[in-house]
N, C-alpha and C positions, 0 to 999 in steps of 0.2 A: 687730314687723318681724323675724321670725326667718327661718329657713331656708325656710319655706313661702312667704313673700313673695317672696324672691329667686329661687325656683325656679318661680314661677308661669309660665304660658304667656305672659302679657303681658310679664313681665320678660324671659323668654327671647327674645321677638321684639325687644324694645328692645335687648337685648345684641347680637343678630345684626345689627341695623341699624347700630349704632355700631362693630361690629368691622370693617365694610367700610372698608378704608384704614388700619386700625390695624396696627402691627408684628405679624409672625407669632407672636412670643413671647407676645402677649396673647391668651389663649384665653377661651372662654366660662366655663370652670371657674374661671380666675384672676379674672375679673371678678366672678363670684358670690362667691368667697372674699373678695375685696376689699370687696365690699358688706357681707358678713356680719361682717367684721372691723372696719370703720370706722363702720358705721351707729350703733352704740351711742355713739359719740363726737360725733355730730351731732344737732342738734335737727331740722333739716329732713331730708326724705327724700332720701337720696342716689340719684342716677340712674346708669344704666350709663355714661353719658357722664362723669359725675363720677368714677366708679371708674377709667375709662380715664385721665382727667387725673391722678389719684393715681398710677396705675401708670407713666405716662410721666414724671412728676416724680421718682419713685423711680428709674426707669431712668436718667434724666439725671443724677441724683445719683451713682449708681454709675459712670456713664461718667466723670464729673469725678474721682471718687476714683481710678479706674483710671488716668486720664491723669496725675494728680498723683503716683501711685505710680511710673509709668513714668519721670517726669521727676526723681524723687528721686535724689540722688547717694549711692551707698553710702558709709557712714562719715561723712556730713556732719553727723550729729547725734551729739554726744558725750554720754556719760553723765556725770552729775554725781555725783561720789563724795562721801559724807558723812564 
């Protein structure tokens, strides 16, 4: 399941279908890249829908990190000196 699989016409159609309604930052190339990156770590065939779920989860994770960073109080963590 290499590059050829994820760039096939069938896969491109599947990606185009699931991109409808997805955030604009999720592009066809990003979905293909996600599939190529994560497929070696899964036994089952990842779908375009699965790739979008991965991307949304990562996007949500970074949103949480950003919110946590915004809420942090400067100087609230003290260094421990040895």
